[in-house]
C-alpha positions as CSV (number, residue, x, y, z in Angstrom):
1,X,-43.2,31.8,-29.5
2,X,-43.8,31.4,-25.8
3,X,-47.0,29.5,-25.4
4,X,-49.7,27.4,-27.0
5,X,-51.9,30.3,-27.8
6,X,-49.1,32.0,-29.9
7,X,-48.5,28.7,-31.7
8,X,-52.2,28.3,-32.5
9,X,-52.3,31.9,-33.8
10,X,-49.4,31.0,-36.1
11,X,-51.2,28.2,-38.0
12,X,-50.8,29.0,-41.7
13,X,-47.5,30.8,-41.1
14,X,-44.0,29.8,-42.2
15,X,-42.1,28.6,-39.1
16,X,-38.7,27.3,-38.0
17,X,-38.9,24.5,-35.5
18,X,-35.8,23.2,-33.7
19,X,-36.2,19.7,-32.1
20,X,-33.7,17.6,-30.2
21,X,-32.4,16.0,-33.4
22,X,-33.3,18.3,-36.4
23,X,-34.4,21.7,-37.6
24,X,-37.5,22.0,-39.8
25,X,-38.7,25.0,-41.8
26,X,-42.1,25.0,-43.4
27,X,-45.7,26.0,-43.1
28,X,-47.4,25.2,-39.8
29,X,-50.6,23.3,-40.9
30,X,-52.1,22.5,-37.5
31,X,-51.5,22.3,-33.8
32,X,-53.7,20.0,-31.8
33,X,-53.3,17.3,-29.1
34,X,-49.8,18.7,-28.3
35,X,-48.6,17.9,-31.9
36,X,-47.5,20.2,-34.6
37,X,-47.9,19.3,-38.3
38,X,-45.5,21.2,-40.5
39,X,-45.4,20.9,-44.3
40,X,-41.7,21.0,-45.4
41,X,-40.1,20.9,-48.9
42,X,-37.6,18.1,-49.4
43,X,-36.0,18.3,-52.8
44,X,-39.0,19.7,-54.5
45,X,-41.5,17.4,-52.8
46,X,-43.9,18.6,-50.1
47,X,-44.0,16.4,-47.0
48,X,-46.0,16.6,-43.8
49,X,-44.0,16.1,-40.6
50,X,-45.7,15.6,-37.2
51,X,-43.7,17.0,-34.2
52,X,-44.6,16.3,-30.6
53,X,-44.6,19.4,-28.4
54,X,-42.2,17.6,-25.9
55,X,-39.5,17.3,-28.7
56,X,-39.5,21.0,-29.5
57,X,-36.5,23.0,-28.3
58,X,-37.5,26.3,-30.0
59,X,-40.1,27.5,-32.5
60,X,-40.3,30.8,-34.2
61,X,-41.7,32.5,-37.3
62,X,-39.4,32.4,-40.3
63,X,-39.0,34.2,-43.6
64,X,-39.4,32.1,-46.7
65,X,-36.6,32.8,-49.2
């Protein structure tokens, strides 16, 4: 995804987000105030992670397996 509009259009989709330190894969719940909220699955438990736009190296749509 190249810009903020594409990210906003992807709310509700399954995404892969690479940050400086980690890679997250989950459902993009929201994007506001330059912060993404992604719901990820950690050992069977759903957790919401907030990611600042400045920490993102790459974000793309992903396929849930």
